[in-house]
C-alpha positions in Angstrom: 116.2 96.0 71.8 113.5 93.4 72.5 112.1 93.8 76.0 110.7 90.6 77.6 107.3 90.7 79.3 108.9 91.0 82.8 110.9 94.0 81.6 114.7 94.4 81.5 117.3 95.6 83.9 118.0 99.3 83.7 121.6 100.2 82.8 123.8 100.4 85.9 121.6 97.9 87.8 121.5 94.1 88.3 119.6 91.4 90.0 120.8 89.3 93.0 119.6 85.7 93.1 120.0 83.8 96.3 120.8 80.1 96.6 120.4 78.2 99.9 123.0 76.6 102.0 123.3 72.8 102.3 120.8 71.3 104.6 117.3 69.8 104.8 114.3 72.0 103.7 110.6 71.6 103.7 109.0 72.2 100.3 105.3 73.0 100.2 103.1 73.0 97.1 99.5 74.3 97.1 97.4 73.7 94.1 93.6 74.0 93.8 93.1 73.9 97.6 95.2 70.8 98.0 98.6 71.1 99.7 101.5 68.7 99.7 104.7 68.8 101.7 108.0 67.1 101.1 111.4 67.1 102.6 114.3 68.2 100.3 118.0 67.8 101.0 120.4 70.2 99.4 123.9 68.7 99.3 127.2 70.5 99.3 129.2 70.2 96.1 131.8 67.5 97.0 134.3 69.4 94.9 133.9 72.6 96.9 136.6 73.5 99.4 134.2 75.7 101.4 132.6 74.5 104.6 128.9 74.7 105.2 129.5 77.5 107.8 131.4 79.5 105.2 128.6 79.0 102.6 126.1 80.2 105.2 128.2 83.3 105.9 128.4 84.0 102.2 124.7 83.7 101.7 123.9 86.0 104.7 126.2 88.7 103.3 124.6 88.3 99.8 121.1 88.5 101.3 122.0 91.7 103.1 123.3 93.2 99.9 120.1 92.3 98.1 118.1 94.1 100.8 120.2 97.2 100.2 119.9 96.9 96.4 116.1 96.6 96.7 116.0 99.7 98.9 118.1 101.6 96.5 116.0 100.6 93.6 112.8 101.6 95.5 114.4 105.0 96.1 115.1 105.4 92.4 111.5 104.5 91.5 110.2 107.0 94.1 112.4 109.7 92.7 111.4 109.0 89.1 107.7 109.1 90.2 108.2 112.6 91.7 110.2 113.8 88.7 107.4 112.6 86.3 104.9 114.6 88.3 107.1 117.7 88.3 107.5 117.5 84.5 103.7 117.3 84.1 103.4 120.2 86.5 105.7 122.4 84.5 103.6 121.7 81.4 100.4 122.8 83.0 101.4 125.6 85.4 103.3 128.5 84.1 103.5 130.8 87.1 107.2 131.7 87.7 107.2 130.9 91.4 105.9 127.4 90.9 108.2 126.7 87.9 111.2 127.9 89.9 110.4 125.8 92.9 109.7 122.7 90.8 112.9 123.1 88.8 115.0 123.5 92.0 113.4 120.4 93.5 114.0 118.3 90.4 117.7 119.4 90.4 118.1 118.1 93.9 116.3 114.8 93.0 118.5 114.3 90.0 121.7 115.0 92.0 120.6 112.4 94.5 119.5 109.8 91.9 122.9 110.2 90.2 124.4 108.9 93.5 122.4 105.7 93.1 122.5 105.1 89.4 124.1 106.9 86.5 121.4 108.4 84.4 123.7 108.8 81.5 124.1 105.1 81.0 122.6 103.6 77.8 123.4 99.9 78.3 125.4 99.9 75.1 128.9 100.8 73.9 131.6 102.1 76.3 129.4 103.1 79.3 131.7 101.4 81.7 134.7 103.3 80.3 133.1 106.7 80.2 131.4 106.7 83.5 132.3 105.5 87.0 130.1 103.0 88.9 127.4 104.3 91.2 126.0 102.8 94.4 123.6 100.2 92.9 126.3 99.1 90.4 128.8 98.7 93.2 126.4 96.7 95.3 125.8 94.4 92.3 129.5 93.9 91.7 130.1 93.1 95.4 127.3 90.5 95.3 128.8 89.0 92.2 132.2 88.7 93.8 130.7 87.0 96.9 128.9 84.5 94.7 132.2 83.5 92.9 133.0 80.7 95.4 131.8 78.8 98.5 133.7 80.8 101.0 132.9 83.4 103.7 133.3 87.1 102.8 136.8 88.4 103.1 137.6 91.2 105.5 137.8 93.6 102.6 134.4 92.5 101.3 132.9 93.0 104.8 134.4 96.4 105.0 133.2 97.5 101.5 129.7 96.1 102.3 129.5 98.2 105.5 130.7 101.3 103.6 128.2 100.9 100.8 125.4 100.2 103.3 126.3 103.4 105.2 126.3 105.4 102.0 122.8 104.1 101.1 121.4 105.0 104.5 122.8 108.5 104.1 121.2 108.8 100.6 117.8 107.5 101.9 118.0 110.1 104.7 118.6 112.8 102.2 115.6 111.6 100.1 113.3 111.8 103.2 114.7 115.3 103.9 113.9 116.5 100.3 110.4 114.9 100.3 109.6 116.4 103.7 111.2 119.7 103.1 111.5 120.9 99.5 108.5 118.8 98.2 106.5 119.8 101.3 107.1 123.5 100.6 106.2 123.1 96.9 102.9 121.4 97.9 102.1 124.3 100.3 102.6 126.7 97.3 100.5 124.5 95.1 97.6 124.3 97.6 97.6 128.1 97.8 97.1 128.2 94.1 94.5 125.3 94.0 96.8 123.0 92.1 96.9 119.3 93.0 99.8 118.2 95.2 102.9 116.3 94.0 102.9 112.9 95.7 106.2 111.9 97.2 105.2 108.3 98.1 105.8 106.5 101.4 109.3 105.8 102.7 110.6 102.2 102.0 109.7 99.6 104.6 112.9 98.5 106.4 
């Protein structure tokens, strides 16, 4: 697989791109200390049956989903960072108490990460048949469905969005509990043995 300079999407994830609703916008270009400003009109597709209000509602919902997807992706990156440190720790520290605590912590982190994205996915073959969708994948699918037309979200889409957002908040709360509890306890043990701490990283900015 050839990976472009900006990287590629991890299996089970996707990107959400936002358009803008019809209207007049100010475009600003700054180059070499000089700044130019122009007005830009975005027109509604004359073949679209959706109203401007419906398009705006659709875009608000899609933007909210993108916020949740970014928060979920940040949580995965944070978990991966801790897991990488735990792996390095187990290679350098052989004391049974430390290894046991590190292993127990990693198990909790993997279980939580698997709620966000399926770590078994390869991006090839029959992944979608073998494994069910996880939260990030579900959010991406919902965003794709919203972008399929110039209409406001259906009642069902609104309900699913609220459900997925609630699940994400619960998972983020669990992550904070693990970092503050299990990781905090491991770091107390490491300090007692003069071993550098495992860094859990800051919580995501809301």
